[in-house]
Structures are given as structure tokens and as C-alpha cells.
C-alpha positions as CSV (number, residue, x, y, z in Angstrom):
1,M,197.0,86.7,137.8
2,K,193.8,87.1,135.7
3,I,190.7,86.4,137.7
4,S,188.9,85.7,134.4
5,L,191.1,82.7,133.8
6,L,190.5,81.3,137.3
7,Q,186.8,81.9,137.0
8,S,186.6,80.2,133.6
9,Y,188.5,77.2,135.0
10,A,186.2,77.0,138.0
11,N,183.1,77.2,135.8
12,L,184.5,74.5,133.5
13,R,185.2,72.1,136.4
14,I,181.6,72.7,137.7
15,E,180.2,72.0,134.2
16,M,182.3,68.9,133.9
17,E,180.8,67.6,137.1
18,K,177.3,68.1,135.7
19,F,178.3,66.3,132.4
20,E,179.8,63.5,134.4
21,T,176.5,63.0,136.3
22,K,174.6,63.1,133.0
23,R,177.0,60.6,131.5
24,R,176.5,58.2,134.3
25,M,172.7,58.4,134.0
26,M,172.8,57.9,130.2
27,E,175.3,55.0,130.6
28,S,172.9,53.3,133.0
29,K,170.0,53.7,130.5
30,I,172.2,52.3,127.6
31,L,173.2,49.3,129.7
32,D,169.5,48.7,130.5
33,E,168.6,48.9,126.8
34,L,171.4,46.5,125.8
35,E,170.3,44.1,128.4
36,L,166.7,44.4,127.4
37,H,167.6,43.5,123.8
38,R,170.0,40.8,125.0
39,L,173.0,42.5,123.4
40,D,176.5,42.6,124.7
41,T,177.8,44.7,121.9
42,L,176.1,47.2,119.5
43,K,178.2,48.6,116.7
44,L,177.0,51.6,114.8
45,E,179.4,52.7,112.1
46,Q,178.5,56.4,112.3
47,I,178.6,56.6,116.1
48,G,180.8,53.8,117.5
49,T,180.7,50.5,119.5
50,F,178.8,50.2,122.8
51,S,179.6,47.1,124.9
52,R,178.4,45.7,128.1
53,V,181.6,44.7,130.0
54,H,181.4,41.9,132.5
55,K,183.8,42.2,135.4
56,I,184.0,40.0,138.5
57,S,184.7,41.7,141.8
58,W,186.3,39.4,144.3
59,E,185.7,39.4,148.0
60,Y,188.3,37.5,150.0
61,S,188.3,35.6,153.3
62,D,189.2,37.3,156.6
63,E,192.3,35.1,156.7
64,Y,193.5,36.5,153.3
65,N,192.7,40.1,154.3
66,R,194.7,39.7,157.5
67,I,197.7,38.4,155.6
68,E,197.3,41.2,153.0
69,E,197.3,43.8,155.7
70,K,200.4,42.4,157.3
71,Y,202.3,42.5,154.1
72,K,201.0,46.0,153.2
73,E,202.5,47.2,156.5
74,I,205.8,45.5,155.8
75,L,206.0,46.9,152.3
76,K,205.1,50.3,153.5
77,S,207.9,50.2,156.0
78,I,210.4,49.1,153.3
79,R,209.2,51.9,151.0
80,E,209.6,54.5,153.7
81,R,213.1,53.2,154.6
82,E,214.2,53.3,150.9
83,Q,212.8,56.8,150.6
84,E,214.7,58.0,153.7
85,K,218.0,56.3,152.5
86,G,217.7,57.7,149.0
87,V,217.5,54.3,147.4
88,A,214.0,55.0,146.0
89,K,213.9,57.6,143.3
90,G,211.2,60.2,143.6
91,E,209.8,62.5,140.9
92,E,207.9,65.6,141.8
93,N,204.8,66.3,139.7
94,I,203.0,69.6,139.8
95,F,199.3,69.7,139.2
96,L,196.4,72.0,139.9
97,S,194.0,71.3,142.7
98,F,190.6,73.1,142.6
99,R,187.7,72.9,145.1
100,K,184.5,74.8,144.5
101,P,183.6,77.0,147.5
102,T,181.4,75.4,150.1
103,V,178.1,77.0,150.9
104,V,177.2,77.2,154.5
105,K,173.5,77.0,155.1
106,I,172.2,78.8,158.1
């Protein structure tokens, strides 16, 4: 196996993390600017459309959460049983996992 291919891939993943961090920072600034100018959407023909998306996140009662957990456990049990009996159909997917080396500071 070519070490250069592996090194290039590792470098690309590290660069992508940096770009993702920069993207999040820029996204935050753009959202602030849109809010400042009281715009939900800004359409620029040469660049594209930027929109502030409003999404509600729900937090449910303890009673609901207990019931949800109970049914999750029941469904998990049914899934496992179907897998064991061969009723459920599985499909194996192959993908690459990469972790950058951890640096131990002494």
C-alpha cells in the first residue's frame, strides 16, 4: 500500500476539519448580519441564496420520556430477535474510518 496515498488522505481529513471550523464561524457571522438587517433570506444571483432557517427544538415531559424509553427498549428487543431469526435483512457496508494520531503531552 502506498504511504503517500494514506498521508494525502490523512492531510485532507485534517484540512477538512479546519475548513469545517472556519465554515461554522463564517456561518455565525452571516446569521448575525442577516439578523442585523432583519433579513430571513438574501438572494444574490452570482453567489446564491442565504436563508435564516427557523427550527423549533422540543423538550418533552418526564412522563413522555419514560414512555419513550420503555418503547425504545421493547423495539430494540424486537429488532434483535428479528436479526437473530433472520427475519430482518442486513446489508453490510464497507467504509473507511480514520483517526488522526493523538498527541500525548508530558
